N, C-alpha and C positions, 0 to 999 in steps of 0.2 A: 665534184667533191668539190669544196670551201674552198673558196679561192685558190683553186687549184695543189689543195693536198695529195701526197702522195704518200700513197697503200701505206711504207714505210710511215712515212707523221700518224697516222689514224694508229698503225699501232705502238708507232712511241705512245701515243696519248693515252692508249687501254690499259699502257703498263704506269700512265703519270694516274689514273683512276685510284689504280692497284693502289698505290703507293705516293698518298699524298703529303705536306708539310703536315705537321699540327696545325697550325692560323690557317690550310686551305677546309681542311677537316672541321673546324670552329665556322668557318664562312660557309665549307657546304651544305651543314644542317640548316646556317641562318638561311638559304637561298631557295635551297632544292624544294621541290613539289612547290611551290609557285607561293614560297611563305613570306617575300618579301612586296608587297602589295599587289599580287596576285600577278606577280611576272615570270613567266617560266624561262630558270639560266637554263644550263647549257655546264655540263666540268669539266672540261680537260676538251676545252674544242677547237680541233683541228682545223686552219685557215691561210688556207699559204704553207706559205715553210716554219709559221709558226703552231703553237697551242696555248690556246685564250685559258687563263684559268678557270673563268670566269664568263658565262658567257649569254646576253639577252637576244634571241635570234632577232626578234616581235620590235626592240628598241633600240639594236645595234651596236650594243653596250658590252665592251668588255669591260672587265674588272679582273686588278691583276694585284697579287700576294708575291708580294717580296722580301728576301732573304735578305741578307750583308753582301752574298756574291755579287749584287744589286751594283752596289755599291762602288765600285771600282771601276779605273778610269775607262775601260775598254765596256762593261757593262753598261754602265752614263751610257755612253756614245752608242753603244748595240741597241738600248732598248727608245731614243728615243729616234734615230731607225726605226726600229719595231713601228711606234708612234705616228711615223712621218707616216707611214705606209701604210695603214691599220688606218687616217687617218680617213688619207688618199683612200683607199677603201668606205670611206659613208661610216665606218668603226670607229665611234667615241671609245677611247679608251680612260679610266682610272685608274690607279695607282696607291695604292694600301703596303706601309711595309707591315711585314709581322708583329712589330709591338704594336701596335696600329690597332689592329686586331685583339690580339689580347689585354694591349690597358682601355681600348676603346672603341669596343665595340661596338654600342650602340649606335654611337659618332657615324662612324665608319656606313653602319646601316644605315644613319639615317640621309648617310651620303649619298650615297645607288638611289636610294627611292627617289629624292629630291629630282638630282640627277637622270634619271627614266622619267619622271610625273616631268622635268622640263625638257626634255625628246620629244613625248608623246606629243603637251603642251603643243609642241610647236610644230606639230607634224596635224596636228589639227587646222590651225588656225589658215599654215596652208594651202592647203583644202579650198 
């Protein structure tokens, strides 16, 4: 299991894939099938106690699309802890709001691709 994800977390992820938010649906159309720079992404990928909206295993990059519930103080703190846990596991996380996906999709995609290229350039220089 990825990062110790439970069977229940896999079932939850499967349900999330069946019922994406409008912003997640738009983003998945852009990321699926290696459409962004040839990088393969997984949709609603379980990792430990979390489900990552989109995950590129090769680059260890998580892309999160956040709606307004993420703006509450409790969820802001939860997301910070989550980001720290992912980082401790070598996963880089990028976060975008639903509004960014709806209004600035090309900019969001460019930022994701730039981060993927940066991560992979770093990998090559460390070899």
